[in-house]
One Martini backbone bead per residue (centre of mass of N, CA, C, O) as a GRO file, in nm:
protein
   56
    1MET     BB    1   1.343  -0.092  -0.095
    2SER     BB    2   1.213  -0.381  -0.063
    3SER     BB    3   0.945  -0.536  -0.203
    4LEU     BB    4   0.894  -0.754   0.008
    5ILE     BB    5   0.857  -0.567   0.251
    6ARG     BB    6   0.619  -0.403   0.130
    7ILE     BB    7   0.426  -0.646   0.089
    8VAL     BB    8   0.414  -0.739   0.380
    9ALA     BB    9   0.307  -0.470   0.485
   10ALA     BB   10   0.048  -0.475   0.300
   11ILE     BB   11  -0.083  -0.722   0.440
   12PHE     BB   12  -0.085  -0.611   0.746
   13ILE     BB   13  -0.022  -0.281   0.663
   14PRO     BB   14  -0.120  -0.110   0.404
   15PRO     BB   15  -0.032   0.192   0.458
   16LEU     BB   16   0.269   0.126   0.495
   17GLY     BB   17   0.330   0.025   0.208
   18VAL     BB   18   0.253   0.294   0.073
   19PHE     BB   19   0.440   0.483   0.229
   20LEU     BB   20   0.711   0.337   0.140
   21THR     BB   21   0.651   0.417  -0.168
   22VAL     BB   22   0.495   0.738  -0.168
   23GLY     BB   23   0.394   0.841   0.090
   24LEU     BB   24   0.188   1.140   0.165
   25GLY     BB   25  -0.032   1.084  -0.049
   26THR     BB   26  -0.313   1.002  -0.211
   27ASP     BB   27  -0.270   0.693  -0.193
   28PHE     BB   28  -0.259   0.680   0.113
   29TRP     BB   29  -0.547   0.792   0.178
   30ILE     BB   30  -0.704   0.585   0.019
   31ASN     BB   31  -0.594   0.341   0.175
   32LEU     BB   32  -0.691   0.422   0.455
   33VAL     BB   33  -0.993   0.417   0.390
   34LEU     BB   34  -1.009   0.125   0.287
   35THR     BB   35  -0.902  -0.003   0.552
   36CYS     BB   36  -1.121   0.107   0.746
   37PHE     BB   37  -1.359  -0.036   0.604
   38PHE     BB   38  -1.170  -0.252   0.440
   39TRP     BB   39  -0.909  -0.465   0.428
   40PHE     BB   40  -0.889  -0.596   0.142
   41PRO     BB   41  -0.887  -0.339  -0.044
   42GLY     BB   42  -0.632  -0.221   0.089
   43MET     BB   43  -0.442  -0.451   0.011
   44ILE     BB   44  -0.480  -0.443  -0.295
   45HIS     BB   45  -0.398  -0.149  -0.335
   46ALA     BB   46  -0.111  -0.172  -0.219
   47ILE     BB   47  -0.004  -0.383  -0.420
   48TRP     BB   48  -0.061  -0.217  -0.673
   49ILE     BB   49   0.121   0.027  -0.605
   50ILE     BB   50   0.385  -0.130  -0.579
   51ALA     BB   51   0.384  -0.255  -0.865
   52LYS     BB   52   0.366   0.013  -1.024
   53HIS     BB   53   0.641   0.138  -0.905
   54ASP     BB   54   0.836  -0.096  -0.995
   55ARG     BB   55   0.799  -0.054  -1.311
   56ALA     BB   56   0.892   0.266  -1.321
   0.00000   0.00000   0.00000
């Protein structure tokens, strides 16, 4: 899946961007909690996870 689509998803719905990248793993649940408490940390975490997995 295109990185651009995942990053756009991460901006609007951060857990969706993480899910499209890593599935229902630990990173998804961490992102869900961050997004529920504060939107901005969830968005930053999602973009970081997507960028980390694109380099690997």
